[in-house]
C-alpha positions in Angstrom: 8.4 -7.1 -16.4 8.5 -10.8 -16.8 7.9 -13.1 -14.0 11.3 -13.6 -12.4 12.4 -16.9 -10.8 11.6 -15.5 -7.3 8.3 -14.0 -8.6 7.3 -17.5 -9.8 8.2 -18.9 -6.4 6.1 -16.3 -4.7 3.2 -16.8 -7.0 3.2 -20.6 -6.5 3.8 -20.2 -2.8 0.8 -17.8 -2.5 -1.4 -20.4 -4.3 -0.2 -23.1 -1.9 -0.8 -20.9 1.1 -4.3 -19.9 0.0 -5.4 -23.5 -0.5 -4.0 -24.5 2.9 -5.3 -21.6 4.9 -8.7 -20.9 3.4 -11.3 -23.4 4.7 -13.5 -22.9 1.7 -13.2 -24.5 -1.8 -11.4 -22.1 -4.2 -10.5 -22.0 -7.8 -7.4 -20.0 -8.6 -7.7 -18.4 -12.0 -5.0 -17.3 -14.4 -2.8 -14.4 -13.0 -2.3 -11.2 -15.0 0.1 -8.4 -15.0 -1.2 -4.9 -14.1 0.7 -1.7 -14.5 -1.9 0.9 -13.4 -3.3 1.6 -9.9 -5.8 -0.8 -8.4 -9.1 0.1 -6.8 -10.5 -1.9 -4.0 -14.2 -1.7 -3.3 -14.9 -2.9 0.3 -12.0 -4.4 2.4 -8.5 -5.5 1.8 -5.3 -6.3 3.8 -1.8 -5.3 2.8 1.2 -7.3 4.1 4.7 -6.1 3.3 7.4 -8.6 2.4 11.1 -8.0 3.3 14.2 -10.1 3.1 15.4 -11.8 -0.1 12.6 -10.0 -1.9 10.9 -6.7 -1.0 7.3 -6.4 -2.0 3.7 -6.5 -0.9 0.7 -8.8 -0.9 -2.8 -7.3 -1.0 -5.8 -9.5 -0.4 -9.0 -7.8 -1.6 -12.5 -9.1 -1.1 -15.9 -8.3 0.4 -17.0 -7.9 4.1 -19.4 -10.7 3.5 -16.7 -13.0 2.2 -14.4 -12.2 5.2 -17.2 -13.0 7.5 -18.0 -16.3 5.7 -14.3 -17.3 5.9 -14.3 -16.5 9.7 -17.5 -18.5 10.1 -16.0 -21.5 8.3 -12.8 -21.3 10.4 -14.2 -20.7 13.8 -17.9 -21.8 13.7 -19.1 -18.4 14.9 -20.4 -15.3 13.2 -17.7 -12.6 12.6 -19.3 -9.1 12.4 -18.7 -5.4 13.0 -15.2 -4.5 14.0 -14.2 -8.1 14.3 -14.4 -8.4 10.5 -11.6 -5.9 10.2 -9.5 -7.6 12.9 -10.1 -11.0 11.3 -9.2 -9.6 7.9 -5.8 -8.6 9.3 -5.3 -12.0 10.9 -6.3 -13.8 7.7 -3.6 -11.8 5.9 -1.1 -12.7 8.5 -2.0 -16.4 8.2 -1.7 -16.4 4.4 1.6 -14.4 4.4 3.1 -16.3 7.3 2.3 -19.6 5.6 3.8 -18.2 2.4 7.1 -17.4 4.2 7.3 -20.9 5.6 6.6 -22.4 2.2 9.2 -20.2 0.5 11.9 -21.0 3.1 11.8 -24.6 1.8 12.7 -23.2 -1.6 15.6 -21.2 -0.2 13.9 -17.8 -0.2 14.0 -16.1 3.2 11.2 -13.5 3.8 9.6 -11.8 6.7 6.3 -10.0 6.9 5.1 -6.6 8.1 2.1 -6.1 10.4 -1.1 -6.1 8.4 -2.7 -2.9 7.2 -6.5 -3.3 6.8 -8.2 -0.9 4.4 -12.0 -0.5 4.5 -14.1 1.2 1.9 -13.2 2.3 -1.6 -9.5 3.0 -2.0 -7.1 3.5 -4.9 -3.9 1.5 -4.4 -0.9 2.8 -6.3 2.9 3.2 -5.7 4.0 0.2 -7.7 5.2 0.0 -11.3 3.7 -3.5 -11.9 1.9 -6.1 -9.9 0.6 -9.6 -10.5 -3.1 -10.0 -10.0 -4.3 -13.4 -8.9 -8.1 -13.9 -9.0 -9.5 -16.5 -6.6 -13.0 -17.7 -7.1 -15.1 -19.3 -4.4 -17.8 -22.0 -4.9 -20.6 -19.4 -4.7 -18.9 -17.4 -7.5 -17.7 -14.6 -5.2 -14.1 -13.4 -5.8 -11.0 -12.5 -3.9 -8.2 -10.6 -5.7 -4.6 -11.1 -4.6 -2.1 -8.5 -5.8 1.6 -9.2 -5.5 4.3 -6.6 -6.1 7.9 -7.3 -6.2 9.7 -4.0 -5.7 13.3 -5.3 -5.2 15.1 -8.6 -5.3 18.5 -9.5 -3.8 
């Protein structure tokens, strides 16, 4: 699967969204195509995309990184169950910002409510996905997976 025109828009829009939503310095590394299942280690949020494109965005990182992002955004410690709740909201912010960005490019999308997954989990059910590694200043990582299941 090559990167379709809409796929390129979603990839670029995701990068734009991440840089505007995340309050920490990030370096977006080169995306890659994966065709096998993906294994998350600690915490991720899955947001479904519907509209001109049907797909999913999965943001995978660590509990510590989610807490640090929350601390940077709100100036208070995020811990316990609040980490899971905030992870879902972070996914909403990134995906919502993505939809707004893509609308300017003529691509109309809506998002599903977030699904937060905690612990080790194998994510499958896609033929191919684009994996976008995001590196923070401290060297920690966030992986963004984008699947495009159907295009109009």
